[in-house]
PLY file of the C-alpha trace (Angstrom):
ply
format ascii 1.0
element vertex 301
property float x
property float y
property float z
element edge 300
property int vertex1
property int vertex2
end_header
0.15 -0.02 0.21
2.65 1.90 0.91
4.68 1.62 -2.07
1.45 2.44 -4.53
0.78 5.32 -2.85
4.03 6.83 -2.68
4.41 5.74 -6.54
1.09 7.98 -6.47
2.65 11.12 -5.05
5.54 10.90 -7.49
3.88 10.90 -10.32
1.48 13.49 -9.12
3.98 15.98 -8.77
5.62 15.41 -12.16
2.68 15.80 -13.36
1.84 18.91 -11.97
4.68 20.76 -13.46
4.07 23.96 -15.35
5.87 23.30 -18.21
4.01 19.41 -18.58
0.80 21.04 -18.13
1.04 23.70 -20.82
2.73 20.85 -23.53
-0.17 17.94 -22.41
-3.67 20.56 -22.80
-2.87 21.57 -26.40
-2.18 17.94 -27.83
-5.37 16.60 -25.93
-7.63 19.33 -27.22
-6.06 18.85 -30.92
-5.91 15.16 -30.55
-9.92 14.99 -28.92
-11.29 17.25 -31.81
-10.34 14.89 -34.29
-13.24 12.50 -32.67
-15.90 14.14 -35.11
-13.85 14.12 -38.45
-13.44 10.19 -37.62
-17.07 9.48 -37.21
-17.53 11.17 -40.70
-14.70 9.08 -42.32
-16.23 5.53 -40.67
-19.58 5.71 -40.22
-20.67 5.38 -43.48
-18.99 2.10 -43.52
-19.68 0.59 -40.18
-22.84 1.06 -37.45
-21.39 2.70 -34.47
-21.48 -0.06 -31.93
-19.65 -2.37 -34.42
-17.23 0.50 -35.15
-16.70 0.71 -31.83
-16.02 -2.68 -30.55
-13.15 -2.66 -33.24
-12.19 0.31 -31.94
-11.39 -1.27 -28.24
-10.67 -4.66 -29.10
-7.46 -3.14 -31.22
-6.81 -0.93 -28.01
-6.62 -4.40 -26.08
-4.43 -5.64 -28.63
-2.38 -3.20 -28.50
-1.86 -2.80 -24.40
-2.65 -6.42 -23.23
0.69 -7.55 -24.67
2.72 -4.35 -23.32
0.97 -5.19 -20.28
2.83 -8.50 -20.01
6.30 -7.23 -21.34
6.11 -3.63 -19.17
6.00 -3.65 -15.30
2.60 -2.59 -14.75
1.62 -2.29 -11.52
-2.14 -3.46 -10.75
-4.87 -1.99 -8.95
-6.54 -3.96 -6.62
-9.91 -5.69 -7.79
-12.31 -2.77 -5.44
-10.08 -0.41 -7.51
-10.37 -2.40 -10.30
-14.43 -1.95 -10.39
-14.01 1.46 -9.67
-11.51 1.79 -13.00
-13.88 -0.24 -14.93
-16.58 1.97 -13.97
-15.21 4.86 -15.00
-14.23 3.29 -18.71
-17.77 2.16 -19.26
-18.84 6.14 -18.98
-16.19 7.63 -20.72
-16.18 5.36 -23.51
-19.04 3.40 -24.00
-20.88 5.57 -22.90
-19.89 8.82 -24.12
-18.99 7.65 -27.22
-21.57 5.11 -27.90
-24.02 8.20 -27.53
-22.31 10.69 -29.77
-22.21 8.35 -32.52
-25.34 6.85 -32.33
-26.76 9.92 -32.32
-25.16 11.20 -35.43
-25.80 7.19 -37.13
-29.70 8.40 -36.14
-29.80 11.62 -38.17
-28.17 14.08 -35.71
-25.96 16.71 -37.32
-22.13 16.77 -35.65
-22.65 20.67 -35.04
-25.47 19.94 -32.57
-24.07 16.72 -30.94
-20.78 18.97 -30.32
-23.40 21.66 -28.22
-24.91 19.17 -26.70
-21.60 17.69 -25.42
-20.26 21.16 -24.61
-22.84 21.69 -21.80
-20.28 19.10 -20.19
-18.60 21.69 -18.06
-21.44 23.45 -17.03
-23.11 20.10 -15.84
-19.68 19.43 -14.18
-19.70 22.77 -12.64
-22.77 22.16 -11.06
-22.46 18.36 -10.67
-19.35 19.41 -8.82
-21.66 21.12 -5.67
-22.13 17.87 -4.51
-18.25 16.09 -5.51
-16.56 18.87 -3.25
-15.46 20.26 -6.11
-17.58 23.73 -6.37
-16.54 25.74 -8.72
-15.66 29.85 -7.77
-17.43 32.87 -9.66
-14.95 33.32 -12.11
-15.19 29.87 -13.15
-18.63 29.94 -13.17
-18.35 33.20 -15.22
-15.71 31.34 -17.70
-17.87 28.20 -17.75
-20.83 30.70 -19.17
-18.53 32.25 -21.67
-16.94 28.86 -23.03
-20.47 27.73 -23.73
-21.69 31.17 -25.57
-18.74 30.78 -27.64
-19.47 27.19 -28.71
-22.75 27.92 -29.52
-21.60 30.81 -32.10
-18.99 28.36 -33.47
-22.07 25.74 -34.06
-24.64 28.05 -34.69
-24.31 28.16 -38.38
-24.87 24.16 -38.65
-27.55 24.19 -36.27
-30.60 24.86 -38.81
-30.09 21.68 -41.72
-29.69 19.22 -38.37
-31.51 16.16 -38.92
-33.14 15.77 -35.36
-35.15 13.26 -33.56
-36.01 12.38 -29.81
-34.35 9.17 -30.00
-31.10 11.55 -31.46
-31.18 13.85 -28.58
-32.09 11.29 -25.79
-28.27 9.40 -27.14
-26.25 13.08 -27.36
-27.83 13.77 -23.84
-26.65 10.64 -22.41
-22.97 10.83 -23.93
-23.16 14.36 -21.88
-24.16 12.84 -18.73
-22.00 9.93 -18.95
-18.37 11.70 -20.10
-19.40 14.10 -17.22
-19.79 11.63 -14.60
-16.77 9.32 -15.67
-14.92 12.84 -15.45
-15.50 13.18 -11.48
-15.75 9.64 -11.21
-12.11 9.23 -12.47
-10.78 11.85 -10.54
-12.52 10.62 -7.14
-12.00 7.38 -7.41
-9.24 6.27 -9.60
-6.49 8.84 -8.87
-3.26 6.74 -8.63
-4.46 4.33 -11.00
-0.93 3.14 -13.24
-2.17 4.62 -16.88
-1.08 1.43 -18.81
-3.24 -0.85 -16.51
-6.45 1.63 -16.59
-6.43 1.73 -20.66
-6.99 -2.44 -20.35
-9.11 -2.47 -17.80
-11.59 0.33 -19.12
-11.32 -0.68 -23.01
-11.81 -4.52 -21.55
-14.78 -2.90 -19.76
-16.18 -1.22 -22.53
-15.60 -3.80 -24.90
-18.10 -5.90 -22.48
-20.72 -3.37 -23.49
-20.42 -2.72 -26.76
-19.68 -5.83 -28.35
-23.37 -7.30 -27.25
-25.00 -4.27 -28.00
-23.45 -4.59 -31.90
-24.55 -8.19 -31.68
-28.49 -7.43 -30.73
-28.95 -4.26 -32.25
-26.86 -3.97 -35.32
-25.65 -5.78 -38.37
-22.47 -5.89 -37.61
-21.37 -5.38 -41.49
-17.91 -3.51 -42.07
-16.60 -2.65 -45.49
-13.32 -2.48 -45.33
-12.65 0.36 -46.98
-9.22 2.48 -47.04
-11.50 5.42 -45.23
-12.51 2.80 -42.52
-9.45 1.25 -41.91
-7.80 4.97 -41.57
-10.71 5.44 -38.99
-9.74 2.56 -37.21
-6.44 3.00 -37.06
-6.68 7.22 -36.03
-9.28 5.86 -33.44
-7.10 3.25 -31.86
-3.97 4.82 -31.84
-4.55 8.53 -31.46
-7.62 8.71 -29.84
-7.94 5.92 -27.18
-4.77 5.41 -26.76
-3.12 8.93 -26.84
-5.79 11.17 -26.05
-7.13 9.01 -23.07
-4.18 9.09 -21.32
-3.59 12.54 -21.57
-7.20 12.90 -20.35
-6.57 10.77 -17.26
-3.40 12.84 -16.36
-5.41 16.36 -16.83
-8.40 14.82 -14.67
-5.42 13.60 -12.55
-3.91 17.34 -12.07
-6.78 19.33 -11.50
-10.16 20.04 -10.65
-12.66 18.20 -12.67
-14.25 21.60 -13.60
-11.33 22.72 -14.95
-10.28 19.85 -16.91
-13.75 19.78 -18.55
-13.96 23.22 -19.37
-10.68 22.19 -22.04
-13.70 20.39 -24.05
-14.72 23.55 -25.03
-12.09 24.35 -27.64
-13.29 21.16 -29.02
-16.20 22.39 -31.49
-13.22 25.08 -32.84
-10.36 23.24 -33.38
-12.93 20.78 -35.34
-14.29 23.56 -37.31
-10.80 24.62 -38.08
-10.33 21.14 -39.41
-13.73 20.50 -41.35
-12.41 23.56 -42.85
-9.46 22.41 -44.21
-10.50 18.86 -45.03
-13.86 19.26 -46.23
-13.51 23.05 -47.28
-16.72 23.53 -44.85
-16.81 27.52 -44.71
-15.89 29.75 -41.44
-18.01 32.65 -41.05
-17.37 35.62 -39.09
-19.99 34.09 -36.17
-17.72 31.24 -36.27
-14.49 33.07 -35.81
-16.17 35.18 -32.97
-17.11 32.05 -31.21
-14.03 30.72 -31.61
-12.29 34.11 -30.02
-14.80 33.58 -26.95
-14.34 29.73 -26.60
-10.53 30.64 -25.90
-10.87 33.67 -23.64
-13.29 31.35 -21.83
-10.56 28.52 -21.16
-8.08 30.72 -20.54
-10.23 32.57 -17.91
-11.48 29.43 -16.61
-8.10 27.85 -16.23
-6.75 30.86 -13.83
-6.40 30.97 -10.41
-9.48 30.97 -7.91
0 1
1 2
2 3
3 4
4 5
5 6
6 7
7 8
8 9
9 10
10 11
11 12
12 13
13 14
14 15
15 16
16 17
17 18
18 19
19 20
20 21
21 22
22 23
23 24
24 25
25 26
26 27
27 28
28 29
29 30
30 31
31 32
32 33
33 34
34 35
35 36
36 37
37 38
38 39
39 40
40 41
41 42
42 43
43 44
44 45
45 46
46 47
47 48
48 49
49 50
50 51
51 52
52 53
53 54
54 55
55 56
56 57
57 58
58 59
59 60
60 61
61 62
62 63
63 64
64 65
65 66
66 67
67 68
68 69
69 70
70 71
71 72
72 73
73 74
74 75
75 76
76 77
77 78
78 79
79 80
80 81
81 82
82 83
83 84
84 85
85 86
86 87
87 88
88 89
89 90
90 91
91 92
92 93
93 94
94 95
95 96
96 97
97 98
98 99
99 100
100 101
101 102
102 103
103 104
104 105
105 106
106 107
107 108
108 109
109 110
110 111
111 112
112 113
113 114
114 115
115 116
116 117
117 118
118 119
119 120
120 121
121 122
122 123
123 124
124 125
125 126
126 127
127 128
128 129
129 130
130 131
131 132
132 133
133 134
134 135
135 136
136 137
137 138
138 139
139 140
140 141
141 142
142 143
143 144
144 145
145 146
146 147
147 148
148 149
149 150
150 151
151 152
152 153
153 154
154 155
155 156
156 157
157 158
158 159
159 160
160 161
161 162
162 163
163 164
164 165
165 166
166 167
167 168
168 169
169 170
170 171
171 172
172 173
173 174
174 175
175 176
176 177
177 178
178 179
179 180
180 181
181 182
182 183
183 184
184 185
185 186
186 187
187 188
188 189
189 190
190 191
191 192
192 193
193 194
194 195
195 196
196 197
197 198
198 199
199 200
200 201
201 202
202 203
203 204
204 205
205 206
206 207
207 208
208 209
209 210
210 211
211 212
212 213
213 214
214 215
215 216
216 217
217 218
218 219
219 220
220 221
221 222
222 223
223 224
224 225
225 226
226 227
227 228
228 229
229 230
230 231
231 232
232 233
233 234
234 235
235 236
236 237
237 238
238 239
239 240
240 241
241 242
242 243
243 244
244 245
245 246
246 247
247 248
248 249
249 250
250 251
251 252
252 253
253 254
254 255
255 256
256 257
257 258
258 259
259 260
260 261
261 262
262 263
263 264
264 265
265 266
266 267
267 268
268 269
269 270
270 271
271 272
272 273
273 274
274 275
275 276
276 277
277 278
278 279
279 280
280 281
281 282
282 283
283 284
284 285
285 286
286 287
287 288
288 289
289 290
290 291
291 292
292 293
293 294
294 295
295 296
296 297
297 298
298 299
299 300
């Protein structure tokens, strides 16, 4: 027990260094923002739970052999259960909800706006989790949501919306909010490599049966699908999730969640570069407000 606590304490001090913190945040936002682009490339060739099952299996195919080669300190039974619960919320719940909502006809802009409510929901939930945000953070959160709304405003009119799609998007919002808070509260010192294995194994155990029951599980193996799958496995599921764990470990959940406000902005820029989607003055104004809100919320209390 003491060895585990000491290792965790040492790791926490390293992660908390200002230079490392500044490097982690922008890389996380850039990689995380590619999620909607990956969905656009991958969903035409596989249904959402089928794609996610293949994605989670790919992560395990990489991480399980590494876990035997590397000196990984596995958590105890109780903490492993906490890690699994956080993984189902952060992976199966969030990704399954977003991808299914888009598959059901919700546009990426509206989906981004719904999930963009996460920092506000995290701030409210923080009152019951011992992380009540300051007035400065509440102002930053409100400005951030305004920026997100402006960034995706021009996409809302053409988005198809059904109650079913909206329910999946809201479920994704609740899931990632709960997962972020749960991860910080109950899994603060788990080895990141062990955490990946446990979380994706638990998530695969959820999405694979869902794909079997509700989907055809047919995959069209195009280069677009393979590229989307490979990026999802190595960049998003392994790279971005490790960065997210590090960010959650070094700061309050509300401040970590506020980084999500930059996701629609970066995604809009990627869509402009990759798919020639126009950037309006309203969107540019929203990006500026969103960036300011993140800087404000990340500042001192």
